[in-house]
N, C-alpha and C positions, 0 to 999 in steps of 0.2 A: 368696175363693179366686181363683186365677188363672183357673180354669174360668169364673167369672162375668165376669172381666175380658176374657177372650178372646171370650166370647159377646157382650159389649157393645162390642167394638172397632169403630171406624168402618168398617173394611173389611167386617167380618161383618155389621154393620147394613145396609150397602148391599146385600149379597148376600141377606139375609133379607127386606128390604123389597121387593127385586125379585121375590121369590117371590109376594108378595101383590098386586103391582101388576097392572093389567090387561094381558093379553097384547097384543103388537103384532099387526099384521095377519098377519105371517108365522107367528107362533106359533099364531094362531087357525086358520089353514089346516091346520097340521101337528099340532095337538094337541087332542084332544077332552077336555073337562073330565071326562068319564066314564071316560077311560082310566086303569086302575088299574095301579100299579107293583107291587103286592103279589104276591110269588112269581113275578114275571116273570124268566125265565131269560135268559142272554146271547143264546142262539139266538133266542128269541122277540123280544127287543128288536131284534136285527139285522133280522129279518123285517119288523118294523113300521117301522124306520128306512128300509129299502130301499123299502118300499111307500109311504113318505111319510105314514104315519098319525101319526107323531110325528117330532120333530127331537131332536137331542142337546141343544139349548138347552132344549127342553121337559122332557127327562128330568132335567137338572140342576135346573131350577126346581122340579120336583115332588118330586124326592128331597129337596131343601132344605125343602120344605113338610112332608114326612114327618119329617125331622129335628126341625123346630120343634114339630110336634104330638105326636110320640111320645118324643122324646129330651129336649128342653128343657122341654116342658109334658107334660100327660097323665100317662102312666106314669113319666115322669122316668127313662128308662133310663140316661142319662148315658154312653152308649157312644161318642159323638162329641165329641172335645175341641174341635175348631175346624174350620170349613169354609174351603176355599180361596177367597180373594177373586178369584182368577183363573179359577175354574171356569167361569163363564158365558162369559167371553171365549174360553177354550179350546173350549168347546162351539160357539160361533158360528163360530170358525175351522174346526173340523172339519166343521161342516155345509156351509160354503162349499166346502171341499175335496171332500167327498162329491159335491156337485152338479157340480163342475168335472171331477173325475178319477175318481170312484167311491171305494168304501171301501178302506182299506188292508188290512183283514182283519176277523176276527170281533170284535175289541175296538175298532174304529173308533167313536169317539163314545160309548163305554160308561163311565159314571161308576163309579169304584172308590175305596175308602178304604185308607189306610195306617196301620198301627200306629205310634204316636208314639215309636218308637225308631229309625225308618227315615227317613233324610234325603231331602228332595225340594228341588228348586230353587225351589219356590213360596214366597211370603212367609209362611211358617208356621215357628215354632220346632220343633226336635226336642228334646223335654223328657224322654223316658223317664218322664214322670209327675212329675218332681221340679221344685220351684220353683227349685232351683239352676241349672237349664238353661232358665229361661224366656226368656233372651236368646240362645239357641243357634240363631240364624238363619245357617245355613251357606251358603245360596244354591247348593247343589249337589245333584244327583240321585245316589242310590246306583245302582250299575249295574243292579240289578233294576228300579228305578223308571224309569231311562232306557230300558230295553227295553220296558217297558209303555207309556211315552209314545211311543216310536217306533212301537209297534203301533197307536197312536191312542187309547189309554185316556185318560180325563179324571181327573185327580187331584181328587176331590171334597173331601177333607179328611183329618184325622188322627183316629185312634180312641184311646180311653182304654185303660189297661192297668194291671196290677198294677205299682206303682211299682218302677223299676229291674228290670223283668221278673221281679219276685218274688224278688229276690236282695238283700234288705237286712236282714231280721229273721226270727228263728225264729217270731215271732208276727204276721207280716204278714197282711193280709186280702186274699184274692184279689179282684181287680177294683178295689181302691182305690188312688188316687193323690192326692197333695196338689194336683196341678193340676186333676184332673177330678172328684174325689169318688169315689163308689162306683157302679160299673156294676151294674145289676140284670138278672136273668134275665127276658127278656120272656115266658117261659111262666108262671112264678110269681114275682112281683115281690119277695118277701122271701127268695128263694133266690139262691145264688151263680151267677154266670156263669162261674165258674172263671177260671183265669189261666195265663199272664199275658196272653194275647191275648184278654182278656175283651171289650173293646169291639169288636174285629175280628169276633168271632163273634156277639155279641148284635146288632150293627148289621145284619148280613146276615140273621140270623133274623127281624128286624123289617122287612126289605126297605128299609133306609135307603140302600142302594147295590146295584149288581148283584153285586159281589164285593169281597173285601178281601185285604190281605196281612198276615200275622202273622209272628211269629218263635217259634222253640222252641229251648230248650237241653235241657229234659227235660219233655215233656208240655204245653208252653205253647200249642201249636196243637191237639193232639188232645183234650185235656181240655175246653177251651172249645167245640170243635166238638161233642163228645159231649153236653155239658150244654145246648147251644143248638140241637140238632137240625139242624146243618149239616154239611157235608163239609169236613174239614181235612186237608191233606197236609203232612207233614214229609218233604221229599225226601231222597235220599241225601246224606250230608254231602259238601260240596264241589261239588254240582251247580250251586248258585246262589251268587253272590258275596256275601260279608258286608261288603264295603267300605262305609263310611259308614253303619254301623249301630252304635248304642250297644251295646257288647259285655258279655257275661258271661265266656264262655270260648271262645277261638278253635278249640278242638278239638271243640266240640259245637254252637255256635250255628248256626242254620239258618233262613233265610227260607222261607216257604211260603204257598201260596194257600188261601183259604177261600171257599166258595160254597155255594149251597143245593142244588146237584146235583153229581154226579161230573163231568158234562160241562162245567159251568161251571169247575170246578177244572182240568180238562184244557185248556180254552181259555186259562186264566190261565198254566198251566205252559208251554204251547207258546210263549207270548209271553215269559215270564220267563227260560227256560233258553237257554243258548248252544248247545245240542246240535242245534238245527234238526230236532228230532223233532216230527212232528205227532201229539201225544198224543190228539187228538180222533179222527183217522182210525183209530187203533188200537182204539177202543172197539168192543166187540161184546157183545150180549146172550148170546152163546154161549160167552163166554170161560171160564166155569167148567166147561163140559162136558168130562168126562174128567180134570179136575184133582183132585189129592190135597190136601186141605185139613186142616192140623193144627188141631184144635179144643182150645184150652186149657181144662183142667178148672178149675172154680171151687172156691174154698175152701168148706168146709162152712158157714162163718159168713156167706156172702154173702146179700144180701137175696133172699128167695124170689121176689119179683116181678121182680127182674132175671133170675133163673134162668128165669122164665116167658118173658120177652122173648128170652132167649138160646135157649131151646128153639125158639121160632118162627123165629129167625134161622137156626138149624141146618136147620130144615125148608125154609126159603127157599134155602139153599145146595144142599141135595139136589135141590130142584125145578129148580134151575138146572143140574143135571147133575154136581155135585161128589161125590167120594167123601170121606167124613169119617173122620178118624183122631183118636181121643182122645190128647192128649199132655199132658205136664206139664213146665214149665220148672223148672230147678234152678239153684242158685248165685246167686240174686238178691242175697243179703245181701253177698256179696263185691263185686259190681258197685257196689252202693249205697255201700259204704265207700270204694272207690277213687274213685268219682265225686265224693264230698264233698271229698276232698283235691285232686282235679284242679280243680274249680270254684273253691274257695277260693284256690288258688295262682294260677291264670290270671287271675282277676278283677282282682286288684290290678294286675298288669302291664298287662293289656289295657285296663282302664279308665283308668289313668294315661296310657297312650299316647294314648287318644282325647281325654281332657280337655286334655292338653298341647297338642294341635293344634286345639282349639276356637277360635272367634272370640274376640278380645280382650274382647268384651262379657261373656263367661262368666268370672266371677271365681273359681270353684272349679276349680282346675287339677290336683287330685289327689284320691285317695280320702281322704287325711287331711284335706284341705280340706272334703270333703263331710261327714265325721263332725263336724267343727267347725261347719259350716253348720247341720246338723240340730239341734245342741244349742241353737241360738239361734232356731229357727223353731218357734213353737207349733203351726202346722198340720202340719208334718212329723212332730212327735213326739206328735201327739194320740192315736194308737191303739197305736203300737208303737215300739220302739227300733231300734238299729243293730247288733244282735249279729253278724250275718253280715259287715257292713262291718268291724267291729272285729276279728273273727277273721282276715279276709282281710288287713287292714293289718298284723297281727302275724305273718302266715304266712311272710314271707320271699320270697313270690312263687316264681319259678322256682328260687330257691336253697333252697327248702324241701326238706330231705333226703328226705322221703317222696314228693315230687312225681313224679320220674321213674319210680320203681317203680310208683306208682299209675297213671300214664298208660299205661305199657306193659301192665301186668297187667289194668287195667280193660277196655281194648279187647279184649285177648286173651280174658278170661273172657266178656265179652258176646258176642263173635263166636262163640266155641266153643259157648256155650249155644244159640245160634240155628242155627249151621251143622251141629253134630252132630245136633241134633234133626231138622232138615230132611233131612239126608243119610240118617240111620238109617231114617226112615220114607218116604223119597223124596217129600217134600212140595214142593208148588209155592208154598204160602203158609201163614202162620199167622194164625189169627183168635182173638179173644177179646173180652169186654166191655172197652171203652176205660177206663171208670171207673164209679164208683157213680152214683146219682142225686144231683142237686144238693142240697147241704146248706143248712140255713137260715142266713142271714147273722146273725152274732153278734159285735158289736164288743167285747163284754165278755170272753167266753171264747175268742174267736178262731175260726179255721176248724176244721171237723171233717172234714178231707179224707179221702177213701177212696182206697186204693191201686189203681193200675193196674199195667201192665207196661211203661210208657213208657221206663224207664231202660235196658232192654236194647237197643232200637233206637237210643236217644239216644246211649249210650256207644259202641256198635258203629259208629254212622253209617249204619245200614240205614234204608231208607224205611219210613214208618209213616203210615197214614192212618185216619181215623175216618169212618164213614158212619152215618147214623141207623138204629138197630136197632129202636126201639120206645119205649114209655113206661112209667114206673112211676107210676101214677095220671096226673098231668098233667106229670110231669117226664121230659124226653127222656133216653135212654141210647143210646150209640153202639156200633158194632161195629168193632173195630180189625182192619186188614189189615197184615201185615208180610211183606216179601219180601227177596230178596237185593239187594245194591247195584246201582244203575243199571238196575233192572227196573221203572221207573215206568210204562212203557207197558203192561206185563202187569198190574202192580198196579192201575192205574186201570181197566183193562178188566175184571178180575175183580170189583172193587168195583162197577163199572157193571152187570155182570150180576146181582150180588146186589141192588143198588138197584132194578133193573127188576122183580124178583120181589117183594121185600119191601115196597116202596112205603111206607116207615115214616114219612117226614116229613109233618108237618102244620104249618100256620102257628100262631104263638103267639096266645093269647087275653088275655094281660096280666092274669092272675088275681092279685088282691092276695095271697092266701095259701091254702094247703090245710090249714093247721094249726088253723083255727078252724071247728069244725063248723057254727056258726051262719051264717057267711059262705058256706060251701060249700053248705049246704042251701038258703039263700036264692037262690044262683046257679042251683041246679038246679030251682027251682020253675017 
């Protein structure tokens, strides 16, 4: 697999061998071997960098060690596709700059990861998980990456994802790509990490970087965040540029930050957004006081253990000062039907435009080329086919007669569902379980996905974030927060207030399985 080729590339070998080499005198002064990166927040890292307890070079070296021990070996998470051969050099330059001029800001010298459908100028391909794009070295930063780099962030590497952001087959496997293999959930290794930003969430859960960047068309940030006990934000559509990102649909695609805490996500969004809003300064543990929170009612067939975690979450919201109002969303089936037409139609046009402008080294120049490529690639066709690709190729793109009506009506239905509900009950925010607990990985029968309500904020373009809510046995579940467009400052602050009371996150244990009583009992002895 290309995953193994990338792992064994000369540049990567240099980076990983540097991890195990003896530290130079500078690193010895600034980095204690006992310094643990596990669960370190961006704010904590900045305090330690400012106090010269560590250097950015030390952080990069030791995140690379964690990637080697947890991702490549050990539990074999397979969340990181490739590390940036320039990361150590970037770290050294930023250490020198800190010493000479001081820090640029909260992200100065902080290593982060990018989902591998987001372009960066570093010598790494942008593959979207497909072997067809293994030569897609564009040499350019997406605007969001350029903003992070300008803030002083270090691009540590690229993360695995559901291939083509989970828009290739009706039978695709969340977290699997031909380039990277299958991303595993660090909490229970035979469970899904969800997708499509599987690697971006699993890597942060395992503390393989300080934070990461994912993308979402519908649920691809929030579901992985929920199932990996991290915080993920899909911002208001249009807040962040989607330029130089492998597309699904231009009317819904959205980049978003992923971190272990709400504050880390706020640091990331402050640097990523062109709005010049300090989202960290807006955070308050009192943000829920006096707020009216619409609590989405669960279906009767929901897992009772998720209901138990949801009950505890509602108590945390009350403890934070919120008034809870039980609500029920309607009309979801209309939105799903419209969304299907929108995505199928836009995908062909948007992907063809992206591929036609790819470097000459990329030989697949259209969706039709990709379908043909996959026919002749045993790895690509090992587990599933190209049903969605084929439907999109046959759709007629923007000329699809159903497309315009679906685009207009889908957004209208989605927005009305949320707006009318919030206006009727004078709500400040909607909350509900993001998704079910992570299902067991099954390459024979496919995914057993549980439904959330991500389609409504995805189609409407409203901001949506997931925060750790609790656990079903050893499996994380998240609480979603949805609010009006361009209210990220308030949304983050309310989520921060909930997080401060709930304190639901805990680090992963890399448990092999919870389905074998013998293993479980032995682990508990």
